NUZAGU-153031 format. One line per field, with one value per residue (C-alpha): residue in one letter; x negated, y negated, z negated. Coordinates in pm, whole numbers, padded with zeros to 5 digits. Layout:
BEGIN
res: (A, ...) .
east: (X, ...) .
north: (Y, ...) .
up: (Z, ...) .
//
This chain:
BEGIN
res: (M, I, A, G, R, F, N, P, S, G, F, F, A, L, V, F, L, G, V, L, T, S, T, V, I, A, H, A, E, N, P, D, T, L, Q, T, L, L, Q, A, G, K, D, A, R, A, D, G, N, H, R, L, A, A, D, K, Y, S, R, A, L, T, L, S, P, K, N, V, D, V, L, Y, L, L, G, T, S, L, A, F, S, E, R, L, E, E, A, Y, K, V, L, T, K, A, L, T, I, D, P, E, N, I, D, V, R, L, A, R, I, R, S, A, A, W, A, N, N, Y, A, A, A, E, D, D, M, Q, E, A, L, R, L, A, P, A, N, A, E, V, F, I, L, G, G, W, L, H, Y, V, Q, K, R, P, R, E, A, A, A, A, Y, Q, S, A, L, K, L, A, P, G, S, K, R, A, A, K, G, L, E, D, A, R, R, A, I, A, G, I, A, L, A, R, T, K, L, A, N, K, T, Q, K, P, E, P, E, D, K, K, R, W, R, F, D, A, S, Y, L, Q, S, S, F, S, R, V, S, R, E, R, W, Q, E, P, S, I, A, L, A, Y, T, L, S, D, R, W, T, V, N, G, H, I, D, Y, S, R, R, F, G, L, K, D, V, R, I, E, G, G, A, A, Y, R, F, D, D, G, H, N, A, Y, L, N, V, G, L, T, P, E, D, D, F, L, A, K, Y, R, I, L, A, G, G, L, Y, S, I, D, L, K, D, L, G, L, P, T, A, G, P, A, H, L, K, L, D, V, K, R, E, F, Y, E, N, G, V, S, D, T, F, N, P, A, I, T, Q, Y, F, G, Q, I, S, G, T, A, R, W, I, N, S, W, S, P, S, N, K, R, T, F, G, W, L, I, Q, A, N, W, Q, I, R, D, R, T, L, V, Y, F, G, K, A, D, A, P, E, T, V, E, Q, A, T, I, G, Q, R, S, V, F, A, G, I, V, T, G, L, S, K, D, T, D, I, R, F, D, F, A, R, E, D, R, E, N, S, Y, I, R, R, V, L, G, V, G, L, T, V, R, F) .
east: (-06874, -06878, -07207, -07361, -07410, -07723, -07976, -08010, -08330, -08516, -08358, -08630, -08909, -08804, -08914, -09250, -09115, -08923, -08803, -08466, -08400, -08155, -07876, -07592, -07404, -07313, -07602, -07806, -08186, -08384, -08695, -09021, -09039, -09360, -09315, -09275, -09588, -09787, -09667, -09758, -10104, -10146, -10048, -10294, -10576, -10493, -10537, -10865, -10717, -10852, -10803, -10429, -10424, -10587, -10316, -10039, -10199, -10259, -09887, -09809, -10031, -09811, -09523, -09723, -10025, -10153, -10109, -10449, -10359, -10277, -10599, -10795, -10636, -10688, -11050, -11144, -10969, -11159, -11484, -11414, -11341, -11691, -11542, -11769, -11772, -11391, -11380, -11614, -11401, -11078, -11230, -11375, -11025, -10899, -11173, -11083, -10735, -10851, -11226, -11230, -11082, -11352, -11212, -11227, -11575, -11704, -11541, -11721, -12051, -12003, -11900, -12209, -12444, -12302, -12376, -12733, -12663, -12830, -12889, -12514, -12452, -12710, -12551, -12209, -12355, -12489, -12143, -11983, -12216, -12120, -11746, -11740, -12047, -11866, -11732, -11904, -11805, -12014, -12326, -12254, -12234, -12541, -12732, -12631, -12734, -13081, -13102, -13030, -13292, -13550, -13570, -13515, -13638, -13388, -13121, -13189, -13161, -12825, -12688, -12802, -12612, -12304, -12329, -12342, -12010, -11856, -12039, -11823, -11880, -11987, -12086, -12315, -12471, -12523, -12670, -12910, -13019, -13085, -13278, -13498, -13571, -13672, -13896, -14056, -14144, -13848, -13750, -13462, -13135, -13046, -12839, -12554, -12528, -12537, -12257, -12034, -12050, -11880, -11571, -11247, -11098, -10784, -10475, -10155, -09953, -09575, -09479, -09105, -08839, -08475, -08202, -07837, -07572, -07200, -06981, -06619, -06415, -06088, -05874, -05650, -05447, -05384, -05293, -05529, -05634, -05968, -06271, -06517, -06862, -07125, -07454, -07777, -08116, -08449, -08783, -09119, -09458, -09651, -09965, -10074, -09912, -09609, -09290, -08983, -08636, -08283, -07957, -07589, -07320, -06963, -06695, -06330, -06141, -05789, -05685, -05942, -06279, -06603, -06940, -07250, -07576, -07889, -08262, -08572, -08936, -09143, -09503, -09731, -10008, -10311, -10266, -09911, -09734, -09482, -09211, -08924, -08666, -08351, -08070, -07727, -07429, -07070, -06925, -06557, -06550, -06227, -06362, -06743, -06945, -06986, -07359, -07595, -07960, -08155, -08504, -08720, -09036, -09220, -09520, -09695, -09888, -10062, -10001, -10311, -10509, -10324, -10425, -10119, -10269, -09944, -09752, -09771, -09735, -09455, -09276, -09139, -08873, -08647, -08368, -08176, -07887, -07669, -07346, -07138, -06758, -06485, -06398, -06753, -07084, -07163, -07507, -07678, -08001, -08114, -08447, -08542, -08819, -08900, -09137, -09296, -09378, -09520, -09236, -08972, -08901, -08641, -08497, -08324, -08167, -08000, -07730, -07614, -07349, -07195, -06859, -06738, -06533, -06854, -06783, -07081, -07055, -07334, -07395, -07651, -07761, -07970, -08094, -08307, -08499, -08653, -08891, -08798, -09002, -09258, -08986, -08679, -08565, -08243, -08110, -07817, -07716, -07453, -07368, -07140, -07175, -06985, -06920, -06786, -06512, -06246, -06420, -06359, -06616, -06477, -06646, -06655, -06798, -06956, -07143, -07343, -07571, -07750, -08020, -08286, -08467, -08717, -08626, -08982, -09268, -09103, -08731, -08525, -08157, -07958, -07619, -07459, -07153, -07019, -06711, -06620, -06355, -06267, -06133, -05749, -05745, -05834, -06061, -06285, -06466, -06745, -06910, -07215, -07467, -07783, -08065, -08418, -08655, -09010, -09176) .
north: (-10181, -10551, -10726, -11073, -11272, -11228, -11495, -11732, -11889, -11566, -11517, -11656, -11500, -11167, -11255, -11074, -10755, -10571, -10572, -10587, -10269, -10366, -10120, -10088, -09855, -09969, -09909, -09693, -09742, -09798, -09578, -09609, -09384, -09253, -09495, -09802, -09706, -09658, -09996, -10163, -10005, -10121, -10476, -10477, -10357, -10628, -10886, -10729, -10606, -10251, -10192, -10247, -10040, -09750, -09773, -09756, -09465, -09280, -09303, -09196, -08892, -08774, -08761, -08580, -08417, -08231, -08515, -08560, -08909, -09025, -08868, -09050, -09386, -09334, -09225, -09520, -09768, -09626, -09656, -10019, -10077, -09937, -09636, -09416, -09098, -09087, -09163, -08876, -08630, -08741, -08718, -08376, -08259, -08383, -08190, -07877, -07902, -08011, -07944, -08056, -08401, -08627, -08950, -08805, -08666, -09009, -09171, -08925, -09004, -09375, -09301, -09085, -09336, -09631, -09428, -09371, -08998, -08982, -08607, -08540, -08804, -08641, -08296, -08438, -08620, -08293, -08140, -08448, -08420, -08053, -08129, -08438, -08458, -08696, -08936, -09275, -09354, -09060, -09201, -09556, -09432, -09213, -09517, -09710, -09419, -09416, -09793, -09821, -09552, -09763, -09540, -09803, -09584, -09307, -09574, -09721, -09377, -09315, -09653, -09591, -09260, -09445, -09701, -09422, -09293, -09639, -09900, -10187, -10119, -10446, -10268, -10029, -10317, -10518, -10215, -10153, -10518, -10499, -10173, -10317, -10623, -10396, -10198, -10524, -10595, -10809, -10720, -10479, -10627, -10545, -10230, -10433, -10643, -10329, -10180, -10477, -10406, -10072, -10212, -10225, -10526, -10666, -10460, -10594, -10684, -10690, -11001, -11008, -10770, -10773, -10580, -10537, -10329, -10263, -10116, -10011, -09909, -09717, -09667, -09412, -09392, -09766, -09899, -10167, -10295, -10169, -10373, -10476, -10601, -10670, -10841, -10952, -11038, -11168, -11165, -11312, -11226, -11550, -11378, -11058, -11197, -11409, -11306, -11526, -11399, -11507, -11322, -11374, -11142, -11143, -10976, -10921, -10797, -10832, -11005, -11279, -11367, -11476, -11560, -11566, -11729, -11629, -11689, -11640, -11535, -11243, -11245, -10941, -10915, -10689, -10312, -10313, -10515, -10773, -11020, -11197, -11474, -11522, -11781, -11733, -11958, -11878, -12206, -12103, -11849, -11649, -11342, -11354, -11571, -11938, -11920, -11646, -11616, -11291, -11224, -10926, -10736, -10407, -10266, -09955, -09704, -09381, -09100, -08922, -09188, -09081, -08716, -08588, -08459, -08305, -08634, -08912, -09287, -09435, -09767, -09962, -10207, -10473, -10663, -10948, -11146, -11439, -11515, -11829, -11798, -12055, -11898, -11845, -11669, -11301, -11157, -10825, -10680, -10354, -10181, -09871, -09619, -09427, -09130, -08961, -08590, -08536, -08554, -08581, -08876, -08956, -09282, -09358, -09699, -09846, -10096, -10375, -10632, -10932, -11051, -11415, -11337, -11250, -10875, -10647, -10314, -10079, -09765, -09565, -09446, -09146, -09077, -08815, -08876, -08618, -08697, -08403, -08526, -08802, -09045, -08896, -08935, -08820, -08938, -08866, -08975, -09051, -09357, -09455, -09830, -10162, -10387, -10742, -10788, -11059, -11228, -10919, -10663, -10308, -09968, -09726, -09385, -09313, -09053, -09147, -09002, -09115, -09056, -09290, -09186, -09356, -09396, -09522, -09648, -09992, -09902, -09722, -09635, -09525, -09375, -09387, -09257, -09332, -09245, -09480, -09416, -09752, -09733, -09756, -09863, -09741, -09475, -09628, -09440, -09628, -09549, -09749, -09778, -09989, -10081, -10209, -10347, -10467, -10693) .
up: (-13092, -13193, -13273, -13285, -12968, -12764, -12871, -12572, -12705, -12634, -12294, -12070, -12279, -12134, -11779, -11797, -11961, -11679, -11318, -11150, -10953, -10679, -10602, -10359, -10593, -10944, -11184, -10938, -10942, -10619, -10669, -10484, -10179, -10027, -09737, -09961, -10159, -09836, -09707, -10038, -10021, -09662, -09757, -10047, -09819, -09568, -09846, -09957, -10287, -10270, -10643, -10608, -10287, -10471, -10741, -10477, -10291, -10618, -10691, -10334, -10383, -10673, -10423, -10152, -10322, -10014, -09766, -09599, -09472, -09827, -09961, -09689, -09771, -10145, -10098, -09878, -10109, -10408, -10212, -10121, -10493, -10570, -10751, -10542, -10750, -10755, -10383, -10303, -10502, -10333, -09985, -10071, -10164, -09826, -09644, -09841, -09687, -09338, -09296, -08932, -08992, -08850, -09001, -09352, -09283, -09177, -09482, -09711, -09539, -09615, -09975, -10034, -09870, -10068, -10383, -10254, -10220, -09880, -09891, -09906, -09640, -09407, -09453, -09368, -09065, -08923, -08959, -08798, -08498, -08461, -08483, -08259, -08034, -07794, -08060, -08045, -08406, -08527, -08359, -08480, -08839, -08780, -08659, -08968, -09191, -09035, -09055, -09429, -09494, -09304, -08997, -08724, -08434, -08514, -08568, -08223, -08060, -08231, -08125, -07767, -07769, -07896, -07615, -07357, -07492, -07552, -07339, -07471, -07843, -08008, -08330, -08144, -07950, -08269, -08447, -08160, -08168, -08544, -08505, -08230, -08443, -08728, -08496, -08390, -08751, -08862, -09218, -09252, -09366, -09719, -09764, -09909, -09593, -09380, -09588, -09512, -09139, -09200, -09374, -09174, -09006, -09175, -09105, -08958, -09265, -09263, -09460, -09390, -09521, -09409, -09593, -09501, -09676, -09669, -09947, -09924, -10227, -10246, -10558, -10725, -11048, -11010, -10666, -10529, -10190, -10063, -10165, -09893, -09985, -09715, -09799, -09632, -09783, -09658, -09844, -09747, -09898, -09947, -10077, -10247, -10565, -10467, -10287, -10233, -10145, -10070, -10008, -09947, -10090, -09960, -10177, -10092, -10399, -10537, -10214, -10290, -10137, -10302, -10149, -10369, -10260, -10449, -10430, -10636, -10658, -10782, -10906, -10900, -11159, -11135, -11178, -11041, -11314, -11195, -11300, -11124, -11161, -10948, -10960, -10797, -10719, -10619, -10480, -10504, -10784, -10786, -10971, -10958, -11197, -11100, -11175, -11280, -11379, -11357, -11487, -11566, -11496, -11483, -11670, -11535, -11741, -11637, -11884, -11759, -11944, -12261, -12225, -12034, -11706, -11577, -11589, -11330, -11380, -11592, -11536, -11831, -11712, -11850, -11671, -11831, -11684, -11785, -11596, -11637, -11606, -11662, -11997, -12125, -12074, -12019, -12102, -12029, -12166, -12003, -12088, -11888, -11825, -11506, -11529, -11225, -11201, -10854, -10602, -10875, -11103, -11366, -11500, -11829, -11892, -12203, -12102, -12334, -12245, -12424, -12284, -12271, -12583, -12774, -12773, -12739, -12558, -12468, -12265, -12073, -11729, -11624, -11273, -11096, -10774, -10541, -10254, -10030, -09731, -09666, -09556, -09723, -10084, -10250, -10585, -10816, -11162, -11421, -11628, -11914, -11931, -11944, -11645, -11624, -11360, -11351, -11648, -11866, -11984, -11990, -12022, -11731, -11651, -11314, -11114, -10806, -10539, -10226, -09968, -09825, -09508, -09281, -08915, -08860, -09076, -09095, -09091, -09357, -09373, -09679, -09758, -10102, -10286, -10635, -10836, -11121, -11386, -11539, -11893, -11905, -11541, -11193, -11046, -10782, -10501, -10326, -09993, -09892, -09609, -09601, -09363, -09440, -09175, -09242, -08986) .
//
């Protein structure tokens, strides 16, 4: 199909509308895994952004709805965001699954007390003392609960019990000192100040991310040498909003070699929305573009807010790209939507491309993702879409699949396969492996 050229004047206005989803297989999306959502929530908590942390843990819960650890993290983040009624319900659900979990029990005590529901907090405290009579944290929280209800003598007794179990506890010693001052007639600290002493210390945030991948392609129907394409990337989180990145891609195709150097930045808005801009350069361009500019963003919506309780969050994305070749400019404009349904999600993408000769072609991609375990995700999909290679844009059909699994909480490995049938040309089979390390 031939159409008018993509309007360059509107190109950069698209930055805030979608996000680039990096892939090691042509056109494959890189969906959020449970581990990446948990890490994002942890990072947000470390920066004191509990509202964003709650959003990440809420999305993680759709992937693992009976995971007590996720329920605990979501409940405490909601409490720190002063969404106390929601926090209490989430923590209650966790206790329904694991009624003897002392950490969840203590979190629900705090949530109830912060909401001035001291009766519920006292009932939970009695159960906590029954479950963990030798746990110093139970007595420290019990002392605080007495203290905020203006019972300094009972608070002092609880803190003394905590110090017998944990003689080096600074919080118990400080609580005992406050209680004794109150007994002596010094005014009680305001409840809000007491609440602050119960909030966690900043967590160890992983600001660096290293990615490495390797692709090898073999061909049939038309004889070609194998393609080899290793790449490395490094990203650094400057703050809870800004991330900068850089990567180097090496490509050996057609008996030629190209090296592309690329860098850019991403900005995260409130409520999980984000935008990015990257610029790339190929110093000696044999088949890759001499320059390229990529921009895009993501907008998240929760369909539960629209009256669809069975559906999870949806991501509206847009990626745009301009590549500069010797014989002209190539443009792409690719809107997409990803919808989550618990541990399963699906992606649909509309792909539009304008070749250097001003020819427009378009196609599509669909992909399904399944979180089969907390740290393991599989995906598969199909695409019928154009691609620009050797300064020419030609349609191709492809099927692809892959698996991403966590070796640890900070290390992931992935394996990918794709089969591409290029129109009036070769059939390409691609095998890929990738590694991600957060530190």
